[in-house]
N, C-alpha and C positions, 0 to 999 in steps of 0.2 A: 559863412552868412548865419547870423542868429536869427531864429524865427520862433515865434511864440505857437505856431500853429503846428509846427513840424520839428521834434526834438529827435533828429536821427540817431544821436549818442544814445538817449534813452531806450529807443527802440532797438537798438542794437544790444544794448544791455539787457533789455528785457527778454530778447530772442535767447541770448546765452542762457539767461536765468531759467527760462521755460525748458531748454534742452537738458540743463544740468539737473533739474527738478525731475524731468522725465527718466533720466537715467538712474537718478538716485532713488526713485520709486521702483524701477525694474529691479535694482540691486537688493533692494530692502525685501522685496517679494521672493527673490531667489535665495535670501537668507532666511527667511520665515518659513519658507516650504522646503527648502533643501534642494530645490530643483532649478535649472535654468530652462526646461522645457515642462510647464506644469498644464498648460491649456493648449489648445490646438492654434491658437493665435501666436503662440511664441515660434513655434515651428511645425507647421501641419505634416511633414513627412516623418520626423522624428516621434512626433506625439503618436502618430497612426501606428507606427511601428512598435513603439512601446506598450501601446494600449493592446495590440495582438499578442505581443509577448506576455503581457499580465494575464491575459485571458488563458494563453497556454499554460502558465504556471499554475492558474487555478484548476486547470484540468490535471496537470500532474500532482496537485495536492490531493485530488479526488483518488487518483490511481493509488497513490501513497497509501492514503487511508484504506482503500480496496484491498492491497497487498497486505497491510496489517491484519485484516480480518482474515484473509485467505490463509496467511501465516499461522493465525490461531487456530484455523480449521484443522489444516494439514497436521499441525503439531498435535491436536487432539487425537485424530485418527491414527497418526504414526505411534503415539504413545501407546495407545490400546492395542495396536498390532503387537507391538514388542511385548507387552504385558500377557498378550494370549500366546505368544510363543513360549514366553516364561523362561524359567531355568530348571536347577535340579529339584527345586521345591515346588514349583507351580507351573501352570499352562501346559501346553502340549509336550513340552519336554518331560516334564513329571509325569503325565499320561502314559507317555512311551515307555518311561523306566518302570511304571507300574505293570504294563501289559508284559515286558519282558520279565519281570519278577513273576507274574502270573503263570510263566512257562514252568516254573521249578514244580517238580512232581511232589504231590501230596500237600502242597499249601492250600490254605483257607482263602479262596478267592471270592468268598462272599463279604471278607473284610476289605480285601482290595477293591471290591466294587464301592464300597463305601467311600473311599477315597476318590476314586472315579467319578462317582456322582458328584461329589462337591467340586472337583475340577470342571465339569462340564457345566455346572450351575454357574461357578465363577467366571469362566470364558464368556457365557451368555450375557451374564451382568454386565462384564466389562464391555462388550459389543454395544449393549443397549444404552450404556452409560456415555458412550463416545458421541455424545450430541452437543453441539454448540451452534446458536443462534437458529435452532430448528433442523440443523443438517446432521445427518448420520450416514455415513457411507459404509459403515459396517454391519448394521441390521437394516435391510432396506424392505420397502413394499414395493413388490412387483405385480400389484394387481393392476387393473387397467381403469380404475376410478381416479377421482380427482387427488387423492391423497397419496397416489403412486408416487414413489421416489424417482424423480428425473433419472434417466440412463446415462446423463453426463452433465458435468458442471463446466461452466466457463469461469474461470478465474481471470479477472481483469489483471493485466500485467505491465501494460506500456501505452503510451499516448503519443502520437506524433500528427504533425500538420505540414503538408507540402501546399503552398498556395492556400485555396480555401477548402481544401480536402482534408479533413482529419481522418485518422486510422486508430483504431482501438485494437491493441494486442491482447491475447488471452491464452492462457494455460488449460487446456481440457482434459479433464479428469473424468474417466469412465468408472460409473460405480461399480459396475459388475466386476471389476478387477480386484474390488477390495471387499466385497460382500461377503461376510462370514455367516451370517444368517439371512433369511428371506421370509417375508410374511405375505399374505394375500394372494400369492400364486397358487395354481392347482399342484404345482411340483416345486419342491425345495431345491434351489440352485445355488446356495451359499458354500462356501468352502467347507464349512463344518456341519451343515445340515443336508448335504447331498448325498443321497443313500447310494453307496456302491454295490455294484452288481456282483462283485466277488464275495461279499460278506453280508449283503442285505442289510445293512445298517449306515448310519451315518456316524460321525464323529461324535455328534451330540446325543446318539441313542446306543453307543457301544454299552453291551452288557454282558459282564464274565461271571456273575456270582453263581450261577448254575452249570459252568462248564466243569467238566473232569479231566482227568489224565487220559482220556480217550484220544486215539488218534485223530479223529474227525474233529474233536473240540481243541486238540494241539494245533491242527490245521487252521481252525477258525481264529485261534489266538495270533497265529502267524499272519493272517489276513489282516487282522486287526492292527498289527504291529506296522505291516506295510503301509496301511491306509492311513495311520498317525503319522508315520515318516514322510508320507507324500503330501501331508497337509501342512507340516512343517515347514517343507520346501517351497509348497505354495505360498503360504502366510509371509514366509520369509522374502520371497519375491515380490509379494504386494507391498511390504515394508520397504524393500529397497527401491521399489518405483516411487513411493512416497517420500522416501529420502532425498531421491533425485528431484522431486517436484518442490521439496523443502528447500534444497539448495539454490534451485532456479529462482525461488522466489525471494531469498535473501539476496542473491546477486541483484536481482531486479530492483528490489528496494533500495539498496546501496546507489545503483545506477540513478534512479530518479532522483533521489535526495541531491546527488552529484550534479544532475543535469538542472534541478530546480535552482541550486547556487550559480550555475553558469549562466542561466537566464536571468536571474537577478543581477548577476554582474553586467550581462549585456545591457539591461535596462539602465543600470546606473550609469554605464559609459555614455548611453545616449540622452540621458534627461538630467542626471544629478549635477548639481553645481559644484564648482571647485570652490571650497568654503575660504581657503587661504586667499585665492585671487578675489573672491567677492569681499572679503573683508579689507583688503586692500584697496580695492575699488571704492568701497564705502567711504573709508577715511579720505580718500583724495575728492570724492564727490560733494563730501560735506564741506571740506575746504573751499572747493569752487563754488559752491552754493553761498557761502559767507561772502566770498569776494565778489560773486554776481550781485548780490543785495547791496553791498558796498557801492559797487560800480553804478547802479541803478540810482541809489541815492545821491551820489556824487553827480550823475547825469540829470537828475530831476533839479538839483540845487544850482545846476548852471543857469537855470532860466532866471534865477532871483537877481543874478548880476544886471540883468536888463534893466530892472527897476531904478538902478543908480543911475541910469542916463536920464532919467526923468525926474531927478531931484534938484 
């Protein structure tokens, strides 16, 4: 039946065209954003999961930045400790050699003392210079005031979340383990400024210029040598501890970067659009849209044939 009031063919063509236009709009949005789930209305569950994963990745990025700063700090202190240990021309190693040389009968120990004094000053300067971002683990303030160096530092190393509970992992560094010099406290407790009971001096205050070949002075030299030898072992142990921390930070840094990449891939699996598929669908929908417009035009023109009945 032909009707002027109800054109069912045109209605069907219009419904089809609306459906195609809606799908075309969705496909164009996916192509422009690169995502098949860009809003909660696209897929509430996937959107929620992806949003949480993006938040986790932002936290991991902060951890990565923190690890970078921690690595720089540890590397600075590690380098300074190695410099203090020194070699045959500097540091504790050179100081030990000078003290052994001072055991030689008849040698001018005042001239050796000139070298000793310079080494002591250089080691202290090295420790004081090992500062980064206001942090120095080798020359610390042991007072009880607000300027006192914290007894330990927590270096952020990881982030994880189970359900809604986040967990922040850290590497704890105890400053007393690496302190070469101390200030502010009543008693010096650093590796190089602690006064040894056996010699009555610290590494920082060893003085041999006035010593002679007398047995008591030779015994004092033996005590100084033993004291410096022990200090070399202690500083080397501190450097080894920092080296282990340095390796752990490097491992964690690499792991965090890999984890961030993994999370990014997971987000992509949830929300990214398959551009090959979407481009194929776009071409098909454009053809369907053109055919829909043509079908609607034909359906609308069919009503014109009714006019011929009244001529």
